[in-house]
N, C-alpha and C positions, 0 to 999 in steps of 0.2 A: 731262617727259612724253616718251615715245618716239614716234617718227613713226607707228608702227602704231596706237597708241591715239588719236593726234591726228586721224586721218582715218577713224575708225569712224563709220558712219552712225547717225543719231539720228532719233527720231520715226517718221514714215510710211516713210521710207527703210529704217529698221531692220526694220519689219514685212515690207516687201517682200523684203528680203534673207533673212529667216528663212523665208518661204514658198518662195523659190527653193531654199534649202538643204534643205527637208523634213527637219527635225531628228528627226521621229518615225520616219523610215524605218529607220535603222540603230540605233535605240535598243535597249538591252538591257532586256528585260521580266523582272521578278522575280516576277510573279504566279504563274508555274508552280512556283516554288521554295517557296512557302508551303504547308505541309501542310494538308489540309482539317481543319476543326474536328471533334473527336471527338464522336460522338453522345452525348447526355446519357442515361445509363442510367436515371435517375429520371424521364425525361420520360413514360414509359408508366405510372407509378405514380399511380393516381387517388386521390382522397380516400376513396372507398369501400374501395379496397384497403388503405389505411393504417388505416382504421377496423377492418377485419377483423383485421389483424395485431395491432392494439392489444387487441382483444377476446380474441384467442387468447393473447396474453401474460398478460392478466389471468386467464384461465381456468387456465393452467398454474400461475400463482402461487397460485390458489385450491386446486388439487389438492395442491400441496406443503404448503400450510397445513393442509389437512384431514388429511394423513398425519402431521403433527407432533402432532396432538391425541392425548393418551394414552387418552381415553375410547373405549370401543367403541360406545356408543350415546348419542345426544342426542335431545332433543325436536325437533320440526320447527321450532318457534319459535326455539330456540337455533341451529339450523342456518341459518335465514334471517338471524339476527343475524351469524353467522360470515361468511356470503356478503356481507352488507351492509358489513362492515368493509373489504372490498377495492374497493368502488365507492361512488360518491356517489348513485346513483339507486336507490331501492327497487325499481323495476320491473326494473332490470337485475339486482339481487340475486335476484329470483325466477327470472329467466331462467337465471342461473348455477346456481341450485339444481336447476332442471329439467334442464339440460345435464349436470350431474354425476350425476343419477339415471339419465338415459337412457344415458350412456356407461358405466355400471357402476362408477363410482368410489365411489359410495355406494348404499345400498339403502333406499328410503323405503317403509315399511309403516305406513300409517295416520298416526298422530302421532309415530311413532318412526323415527329415522334411524340406520341401522347404518353406521358409518364403516369397518368391516372386512367388506365383503360376502363375501370369500373364506372367512372363518370361518363365516359363516351357511351357505354352500353346503357346507362340509366337515361341519358338524353335521347338515345335512339329507340328506346323501348316503346314510347307512345306512337312512334311512326310505324311500328311493325304491325302487320294485319293480325287480327285475332280471329281464330277460327270459331265458328258457332256450331253448337251441337244440334240446333234446330234450323234446317234449311228454310229458305223463303218459298212460300207457295205462290200461286199465280196472283192472288189478290194482293199479297204483300209486295210482290214485284211491281205490280201496276201502281200501288200506292207510293212506292219508292220513286218510280219514274215521275209521277206527278209532283212529288215534293222536290225532286231535283230540279225540275223546270221552274218551280216557284223560287227555289233558292238561287238559281242562276239569275233570275230576273231581279231578285233583291240585291245580289252582289253587284250586278251591273248598275242598278239605280243608285246604290250607295256610292260606288266609285264615281259616278257622274256628278252627284251632289258635292262630293269632296273636291273634285277637280274644279267645279264652279267656284267653290270657296277659295281655292288656290289662285285662280285667275283674278278674282276680286281682290285678293291680297296683293297680287302683283300690280294691279291697277292703282291700289292705294299707295304703294311704295313709289310708283312713277309720279303720281300727283304730288306726293309729299316732297320728293326730290326736286321737282320743278318749282314748287312753292318756295322751298328753301333757297334755290338758286335766284328766284325773283327777289326775295327779301334781301339776299346777300349783296347782289350787284345793282339793284335798282332802288328798292325802298329803304333798306337799312345798310349797315356795313358789317364786315366780318367781325369786328370787335363786339358788336351786339349779338350776332348770330352764333358766335363760337360757343358761349355758355349754353345757349338754347340747344344747339346740336349735341353738346355734351350731355345735357339732362335727358334729351330724347333717347340717345343711345343707352343711357343708364336705365331708362324705363324699359327698353327692349330687353336688356340683360335681365332685369328683374322679372319680366314676363316669361323669359326662357327658363329661369330658375324655378318660378312657380309652376310652370308646365312640368318640369322634372319632378318636383315634389308631389304633384297630383297623379302623375301617370307612371313614374319610375322609368321613363324612357328618355333617351338622349334628345336634348332640344335641337333637333335638326329638321330639315324639310321632310325627310323620310319618316322620322318619328312623329312629326305633326300629322303627316298623311295617314299613318297607321292609326293614330289615336282618333282622328276625326272619322276615319272609315269605320272603326269599331262602334263609335257612337251612333253614326247614321245607320249602320247595319242593324244594331240592336233595336233602334226605334222602328225601322221598317219591319223587322221580325215581329215586334209587338203589335204594330198596326195591322198587319196581315194575319195575325193569330197563327203564326208558324210554330208548330210543335218541334222544337229543336231536339229534345230528348228522344222523341219518336223517330226522327230522321236519323239520329246517330245510331239508334238500335237497329233500324233497318239497314243502314249503311254497313254496320259491323257484321250483320248476318250475311249480307251480300258479299263482303270481302272474304268471309269464311268459306263461302261456297266456291270461290275461285280455285 
């Protein structure tokens, strides 16, 4: 053992020696070298904020799911079922359905839900009245009244002509049915009339198919009526020299003045 270590103070003498030396006086402090703790960015995020973010993410997923549906319309009950698939609470499904309706992502009309509301707006746009910047004067109003009278007469005459054709068609079917009955039970037999009836029915089917190709309308009584009415109506318009463009212009101006 070295002489220096042999004469080191111990016990109370060592404490007195340390107090005299004041070891904390020239001590190097490292507290200032430690960087302050970075603030927690999530410390201000409350449970209510997290709930809102979660609901928003669910709503966005619901919007994307609705857009992927190929149907244009669904019933309201089916729409609620679609919303319920993305959440576990039925009340929350009703809230999501209401939010989608109010935000314009869907259009709820009664018990029908339109999944493509922009198409509904596009279809309804031609029916909305257009306001005109130039109001009708007295002469234009009188011209419009006269043209409306002529148009009403043309519409009534065209409808009368089409109904006459429909009554003639009904008479033809009655005569044809009576003739087939006569041939089946008196003149010939069903063995002979069966292929004849088959080919006549095939001809009617081909006539309906041709009607659809030419008019792009359903081959029904209503479709036939509308097609014949448009044909008769255009012929009467042309024969009476009715200026349809002028009428539409005056009609649009009158609707804009309302």
